[in-house]
C-alpha positions as CSV (number, residue, x, y, z in Angstrom):
1,M,-0.1,0.2,0.2
2,I,3.0,2.4,0.8
3,K,4.4,1.8,-2.5
4,Q,1.8,2.3,-4.4
5,L,1.0,5.6,-2.8
6,I,4.5,6.8,-3.4
7,I,4.2,5.9,-7.1
8,F,1.3,7.7,-7.0
9,L,2.9,10.9,-5.4
10,T,5.6,10.7,-7.6
11,V,3.2,10.5,-11.1
12,G,1.2,13.2,-9.4
13,F,4.4,15.7,-8.9
14,V,5.6,14.8,-12.7
15,A,2.0,15.4,-13.7
16,L,2.0,18.8,-11.7
17,N,5.3,19.8,-12.8
18,S,4.7,19.2,-16.6
19,Y,2.1,21.2,-16.7
20,A,2.8,23.8,-14.6
21,M,4.6,25.8,-17.1
22,K,3.0,27.2,-20.2
23,M,4.3,29.2,-23.2
24,S,2.3,32.1,-21.6
25,D,4.3,32.0,-18.9
26,L,7.7,32.0,-20.9
27,F,6.2,35.1,-22.7
28,D,5.4,36.8,-19.0
29,A,8.9,35.7,-18.3
30,L,10.8,37.3,-21.5
31,K,8.9,40.6,-20.5
32,K,10.5,41.2,-17.5
33,Q,14.2,40.7,-18.8
34,P,16.4,43.7,-18.7
35,L,16.7,43.2,-22.9
36,T,13.0,44.1,-23.3
37,K,13.2,46.7,-20.1
38,I,16.3,48.4,-21.8
39,D,13.9,48.7,-24.6
40,K,11.2,50.2,-23.3
41,L,14.0,52.7,-21.8
42,I,15.1,53.4,-25.1
43,S,11.3,54.6,-25.8
44,K,10.9,56.7,-22.7
45,E,14.4,58.4,-24.0
46,A,12.5,58.9,-27.2
47,E,9.3,60.0,-25.5
48,I,11.8,62.8,-23.6
49,A,13.3,63.8,-26.7
50,K,9.8,64.6,-28.1
51,K,9.0,66.6,-25.1
52,K,12.0,68.5,-25.3
53,A,11.1,69.5,-29.0
54,L,7.5,71.1,-28.0
55,A,9.3,73.2,-25.6
56,G,11.2,75.1,-27.9
57,F,7.5,76.8,-27.8
58,Y,8.0,77.9,-25.0
59,P,9.7,81.1,-23.3
60,K,12.6,80.5,-21.5
61,I,13.0,83.2,-18.3
62,Y,16.0,83.5,-16.3
63,G,16.6,85.3,-13.0
64,L,20.1,87.0,-13.5
65,A,22.2,88.8,-10.7
66,G,25.5,90.6,-11.6
67,Y,28.2,93.1,-10.4
68,E,30.5,94.7,-13.1
69,H,33.4,97.4,-12.7
70,F,33.9,99.7,-15.3
71,N,36.9,102.1,-15.7
72,S,35.1,105.0,-16.2
73,P,31.8,106.1,-14.9
74,T,28.7,104.3,-16.7
75,S,25.1,104.6,-16.6
76,L,22.6,102.6,-15.0
77,R,20.0,103.1,-17.3
78,P,20.1,105.9,-20.1
79,V,19.0,109.4,-18.9
80,T,17.4,111.9,-20.8
81,P,19.1,115.5,-21.3
82,T,16.1,116.8,-19.3
83,E,16.6,114.3,-16.4
84,S,19.9,115.3,-16.2
85,A,19.6,118.7,-16.5
86,E,17.2,118.7,-13.3
87,I,19.6,116.8,-11.3
88,T,22.4,118.4,-11.8
89,K,20.2,121.7,-11.1
90,V,19.9,120.6,-7.6
91,G,23.0,118.8,-7.0
92,G,21.8,115.1,-7.0
93,A,23.3,112.1,-7.8
94,L,23.7,111.5,-11.2
95,P,22.9,107.4,-11.9
96,F,26.6,106.6,-13.2
97,S,29.0,104.7,-11.3
98,R,32.0,103.1,-11.9
99,N,30.4,99.7,-10.0
100,I,26.8,98.2,-11.0
101,K,25.4,95.4,-9.4
102,Q,22.1,94.5,-10.6
103,I,19.2,91.5,-10.0
104,G,16.2,91.3,-12.7
105,V,14.9,88.6,-15.5
106,Q,15.4,88.0,-18.5
107,A,12.8,86.1,-20.7
108,D,12.9,84.8,-24.8
109,M,10.2,83.2,-26.7
110,P,9.4,82.2,-30.3
111,I,6.7,83.5,-31.7
112,F,7.2,82.1,-35.1
113,V,10.1,79.9,-35.9
114,W,8.9,77.3,-39.1
115,S,11.3,75.2,-38.3
116,L,10.8,74.1,-34.7
117,F,7.2,72.8,-36.4
118,N,9.2,70.5,-38.3
119,L,11.5,69.5,-35.4
120,T,8.8,69.0,-33.2
121,K,7.2,66.2,-36.0
122,K,10.7,64.9,-36.3
123,A,10.6,63.8,-32.4
124,E,7.4,62.3,-32.6
125,L,8.0,59.8,-35.5
126,L,11.3,59.1,-33.9
127,Y,9.1,58.7,-30.4
128,K,6.8,56.1,-32.9
129,S,9.7,54.5,-34.3
130,A,11.0,53.7,-30.8
131,W,8.3,52.3,-29.6
132,E,7.6,50.2,-32.5
133,K,11.1,49.3,-32.5
134,A,10.9,48.0,-28.5
135,E,7.5,46.0,-29.3
136,L,9.2,44.8,-32.9
137,N,12.2,43.1,-30.5
138,L,9.8,41.4,-28.0
139,L,7.9,39.8,-31.3
140,K,11.2,38.7,-32.3
141,N,12.3,37.2,-29.0
142,Q,8.8,35.6,-29.0
143,A,9.8,34.0,-32.0
144,L,13.0,32.8,-31.1
145,L,11.4,31.0,-27.8
146,V,8.8,29.2,-30.0
147,S,11.4,28.4,-32.2
148,L,13.5,27.1,-29.5
149,N,11.1,25.3,-27.9
150,A,10.0,23.7,-31.1
151,R,13.6,22.5,-31.5
152,L,13.8,21.5,-28.3
153,G,10.5,18.9,-29.2
154,Y,11.8,17.9,-32.1
155,L,15.3,16.3,-29.9
156,E,12.8,15.3,-27.7
157,N,10.8,13.1,-30.2
158,L,13.9,12.2,-32.1
159,H,15.8,10.6,-28.6
160,R,12.4,8.9,-27.8
161,A,12.4,7.2,-31.5
162,M,15.9,6.2,-31.1
163,V,15.3,5.0,-27.6
164,S,12.7,2.5,-29.1
165,R,14.9,1.5,-31.9
166,K,17.3,1.0,-29.5
167,K,15.1,-1.1,-27.6
168,S,14.2,-3.0,-30.8
169,L,17.5,-3.8,-31.9
170,E,18.4,-5.2,-28.4
171,A,15.8,-7.4,-28.4
172,T,16.8,-8.9,-31.5
173,L,20.3,-8.8,-30.9
174,A,19.3,-10.9,-27.9
175,R,17.3,-13.9,-30.0
176,V,20.7,-13.5,-32.4
177,N,23.2,-14.2,-29.7
178,I,21.2,-17.4,-28.8
179,G,21.4,-18.4,-32.8
180,V,25.3,-17.5,-32.5
181,K,25.6,-19.6,-29.4
182,N,23.8,-22.5,-31.2
183,G,25.9,-22.1,-34.1
184,R,22.8,-21.3,-36.5
185,L,24.0,-18.2,-37.1
186,P,27.6,-16.8,-38.0
187,E,28.9,-13.7,-35.1
188,I,29.0,-11.1,-38.0
189,E,25.4,-11.2,-37.6
190,K,25.8,-10.2,-33.8
191,I,28.7,-7.8,-34.7
192,K,26.3,-5.7,-37.5
193,I,23.7,-5.0,-35.0
194,E,25.7,-4.2,-31.5
195,S,27.2,-1.9,-34.2
196,S,24.2,-0.2,-35.2
197,I,23.3,0.3,-31.2
198,N,26.8,2.0,-31.0
199,Q,25.7,4.3,-33.9
200,I,22.6,5.0,-31.8
201,D,24.3,5.7,-28.2
202,I,26.6,8.1,-29.9
203,A,23.4,10.0,-31.9
204,L,21.9,9.9,-28.3
205,M,24.6,12.0,-26.7
206,S,24.7,14.2,-29.6
207,I,21.3,15.0,-28.9
208,E,21.7,15.3,-25.0
209,T,24.5,18.1,-25.7
210,D,21.8,19.9,-28.0
211,K,19.2,19.8,-25.8
212,K,20.9,21.3,-23.4
213,R,22.4,24.4,-25.5
214,I,18.7,24.8,-26.6
215,L,17.5,24.9,-22.6
216,S,20.5,27.0,-21.9
217,S,19.6,29.6,-24.8
218,I,15.8,29.5,-23.5
219,E,16.5,30.3,-20.0
220,D,18.7,33.2,-21.6
221,L,16.1,34.3,-22.6
222,T,13.7,34.3,-19.8
223,S,15.6,33.6,-16.6
224,V,13.3,30.5,-16.5
225,K,15.2,26.7,-15.9
226,L,13.5,23.9,-18.1
227,N,13.7,20.1,-18.3
228,H,11.8,19.8,-21.2
229,S,9.6,21.2,-24.0
230,I,6.6,23.0,-23.3
231,E,4.0,21.4,-25.5
232,M,2.2,24.0,-28.1
233,R,-0.7,24.4,-30.1
234,Q,-1.4,26.9,-32.6
235,T,-5.0,28.4,-31.9
236,K,-5.0,31.5,-34.3
237,K,-4.0,32.2,-38.1
238,I,-1.4,34.8,-39.1
239,K,-3.2,37.5,-40.0
240,Q,-1.5,38.7,-42.9
241,A,-1.7,42.6,-43.7
242,N,0.9,45.1,-43.9
243,F,4.9,44.4,-43.1
244,Y,4.8,45.7,-39.4
245,S,8.7,44.8,-39.6
246,I,9.2,47.8,-41.6
247,K,7.3,50.2,-39.2
248,P,10.0,51.1,-37.1
249,L,12.3,52.5,-40.4
250,E,9.1,53.9,-42.0
251,D,8.9,56.2,-39.1
252,I,12.3,57.1,-39.4
253,I,12.8,57.7,-43.1
254,E,9.6,60.1,-42.2
255,S,11.4,61.9,-39.4
256,K,14.8,61.9,-41.9
257,K,11.9,64.3,-44.5
258,E,10.9,66.3,-41.4
259,G,14.7,66.6,-41.0
260,L,15.7,67.6,-44.3
261,K,12.5,70.4,-43.9
262,A,13.9,71.7,-40.9
263,Q,17.1,72.7,-42.4
264,E,15.5,73.8,-45.4
265,H,13.0,76.1,-43.1
266,R,15.9,77.7,-41.4
267,L,16.8,79.9,-44.6
268,Y,13.1,81.1,-43.6
269,P,12.7,84.6,-41.4
270,S,12.4,84.0,-37.9
271,L,9.9,86.3,-35.3
272,Y,11.4,86.2,-31.7
273,A,10.0,88.1,-28.6
274,K,12.1,89.3,-25.8
275,A,12.0,90.8,-22.6
276,S,13.8,91.9,-19.9
277,G,14.1,93.7,-16.4
278,F,16.6,95.0,-13.9
279,R,16.6,96.4,-10.6
280,R,20.7,98.5,-10.3
281,F,22.7,99.8,-7.8
282,G,25.6,101.7,-7.5
283,K,27.4,105.1,-6.1
284,A,27.4,108.0,-8.3
285,Y,30.3,109.6,-9.1
286,N,29.6,113.4,-8.5
287,N,28.4,112.5,-5.4
288,N,29.3,109.4,-4.0
289,E,25.5,108.6,-3.2
290,D,23.6,105.5,-3.2
291,V,21.6,105.2,-6.6
292,V,19.0,103.0,-7.4
293,K,17.2,102.3,-10.5
294,N,14.7,99.8,-12.7
295,Y,15.6,99.7,-16.0
296,S,13.3,97.4,-18.8
297,S,12.7,96.5,-21.9
298,I,10.0,94.4,-24.2
299,G,10.4,93.6,-28.5
300,I,10.1,91.6,-31.1
301,F,12.6,91.1,-33.4
302,L,12.8,89.8,-36.5
303,Q,16.1,87.5,-37.7
304,I,16.4,86.6,-41.6
305,P,19.0,84.5,-42.7
306,I,21.3,86.4,-45.4
307,F,24.0,83.9,-45.7
308,D,25.2,80.9,-43.7
309,K,26.9,78.3,-45.5
310,T,26.5,75.7,-42.8
311,I,22.8,75.6,-43.6
312,Y,23.3,74.5,-47.0
313,S,25.6,72.4,-45.9
314,D,23.5,70.9,-43.2
315,I,20.6,70.8,-45.9
316,A,22.4,68.6,-48.5
317,S,23.7,66.5,-45.5
318,A,19.9,65.6,-44.7
319,R,18.9,65.2,-48.0
320,V,21.9,62.5,-49.1
321,D,20.3,60.8,-45.3
322,Y,16.7,60.9,-46.4
323,L,17.4,59.5,-49.7
324,K,19.5,57.1,-48.8
325,N,17.2,55.3,-46.0
326,R,14.6,55.5,-48.5
327,L,16.1,53.3,-50.9
328,Q,16.9,51.1,-47.8
329,L,12.8,51.2,-47.3
330,E,12.3,50.0,-50.9
331,Q,14.9,47.4,-50.8
332,L,13.6,45.9,-47.3
333,E,10.5,45.9,-48.6
334,T,11.3,44.0,-52.0
335,E,13.6,41.4,-49.6
336,L,10.0,40.8,-47.0
337,K,7.5,40.3,-50.0
338,A,10.1,37.3,-51.4
339,T,10.8,36.0,-48.0
340,S,7.1,36.1,-47.0
341,D,5.7,34.9,-50.4
342,E,8.8,31.7,-50.1
343,L,7.3,30.9,-46.6
344,N,3.8,30.9,-46.9
345,T,4.1,28.3,-49.9
346,D,6.8,26.8,-47.7
347,I,4.2,25.9,-45.0
348,N,1.5,24.9,-47.4
349,I,4.1,22.4,-48.6
350,I,5.2,21.2,-45.1
351,D,1.2,20.9,-43.7
352,N,0.9,18.6,-46.7
353,S,4.4,17.1,-46.0
354,I,3.5,16.4,-42.4
355,R,0.3,14.6,-43.2
356,I,2.0,12.1,-45.7
357,G,4.6,11.9,-43.0
358,E,2.3,10.9,-40.5
359,K,1.0,8.1,-42.9
360,E,4.5,7.0,-43.7
361,V,5.5,6.7,-39.9
362,R,2.8,3.9,-39.5
363,Y,3.2,2.4,-42.4
364,Q,7.1,1.9,-42.0
365,R,6.1,0.9,-38.5
366,Q,4.2,-1.4,-40.0
367,L,6.8,-2.8,-42.5
368,L,8.6,-3.4,-39.7
369,K,6.7,-5.6,-37.2
370,Y,6.9,-7.7,-41.0
371,A,10.6,-7.5,-41.2
372,K,10.5,-8.4,-37.6
373,V,9.0,-12.1,-38.5
374,A,10.7,-12.5,-41.9
375,F,13.8,-12.4,-40.1
376,Q,13.3,-14.6,-37.1
377,T,12.1,-17.3,-39.7
378,Q,15.4,-16.2,-42.2
379,R,13.2,-15.4,-44.7
380,M,15.0,-12.0,-44.9
381,T,18.8,-11.2,-44.4
382,E,20.1,-9.0,-41.7
383,E,20.6,-6.0,-43.9
384,E,17.3,-6.0,-45.1
385,Y,15.8,-6.1,-41.8
386,L,18.0,-3.5,-40.6
387,R,16.8,-1.4,-43.3
388,Y,13.5,-1.6,-42.3
389,E,14.9,-0.1,-38.5
390,D,16.3,2.7,-40.3
391,S,13.5,3.5,-42.4
392,L,11.0,3.9,-39.6
393,L,13.4,5.9,-37.6
394,N,14.3,8.1,-40.7
395,A,10.7,8.8,-41.3
396,S,10.0,9.4,-37.5
397,A,13.0,12.0,-37.7
398,G,11.4,13.3,-41.0
399,L,8.2,14.3,-39.1
400,F,9.7,15.1,-36.2
401,D,11.4,17.8,-38.1
402,L,8.6,18.9,-40.1
403,R,6.5,19.7,-37.5
404,A,9.6,22.2,-35.6
405,K,10.1,24.1,-39.5
406,R,6.3,24.5,-39.0
407,W,6.4,26.7,-35.8
408,E,9.7,28.2,-37.1
409,I,8.1,29.8,-40.3
410,L,5.1,30.4,-38.3
411,S,7.1,32.6,-35.8
412,E,9.0,34.0,-38.6
413,L,5.4,35.7,-40.2
414,A,4.3,36.5,-37.1
415,V,6.9,38.9,-36.4
416,I,7.1,40.1,-40.2
417,Y,3.6,40.7,-39.8
418,G,3.4,42.2,-36.5
419,N,1.5,39.0,-35.1
420,N,1.7,39.0,-31.0
421,L,2.4,35.1,-30.5
422,E,1.1,35.3,-27.2
423,E,-2.6,35.2,-29.1
424,I,-1.5,32.7,-31.4
425,V,0.6,30.0,-29.5
426,K,-1.1,28.6,-26.2
């Protein structure tokens, strides 16, 4: 009774462990990784850059304080002739001093600067591009995760198929050993089967190495340590509309276009407003009395670039950069169109191949049963029997590989069209 209870608990624990982890758990873990967080911070940087561009429309206000020494008496503020005559008549303090202290406020504000609108639009597009690139990187990592898990499942299925073939060969070897001992079969029959078993053992060790490498890659992506693959099923079809993977580049090109316009609009007049107000302190040079004067101004200024060679150089550079990126986009669109067409064709072929492969595995399994009987009754040579063993293993391996490749193609299409694999793979 105790033994049965232990077995029941062990089986229950294994079952719980196998069902505890789902693909959704790996996707959630992926979002918490530093690499994903870095992409979000890059998007945050772009958002701050957008706010910085918008800040160009706001006034700049500074509080100022200063102390100046002059080699001759200087006015705290301009004095009209009538005011100067009145002060002189009564022997008052003239507002001129060698040492002037001041406190005040100064403000500058753009009223109309055409290039600011372009720079703001450019910053908005760069923010959008950064956000889309972060999303695209997440989709790529999701696709990599699905592909790794599919390849891990392939290796596990292949491992089971090889173990099954090894057991089949070992059972045959046991019967051959009896025949060799009785002298009914030559020693070479035993050696051939043992050689086949040795080859399987070598292949099994190679598979274990590949499995550890994939498990390590999954852990690098998610920080989750798996012991086996997670079963996957497709719940939705890929929505194939526009190529999402070029969206970040499209927005970057639009931002380059706005940058080019901003450089061109530097040649246009700009309108600014400026204002300042100061309270100035000094010792009057004529009677050494303390003098305090307020001085303020407000004005509108039109700035017209008459000649600035650097502007023309900046325009030429921005135009070349824009045209270069636009050509890159055209090339990428051509490549994605060819790739997506090829992948869609491949996935249809693979779906048909999987159906045929499943039938082939069933047929080869049945043929192997007949081959075993024929070999035992000496109506088939050992070489022919071993070929049937190889055929079943190859058919199984081919089927497992097709299933893994289908997941890989599905993941690649999801990235191209911007489909979230969390909604497609369960």
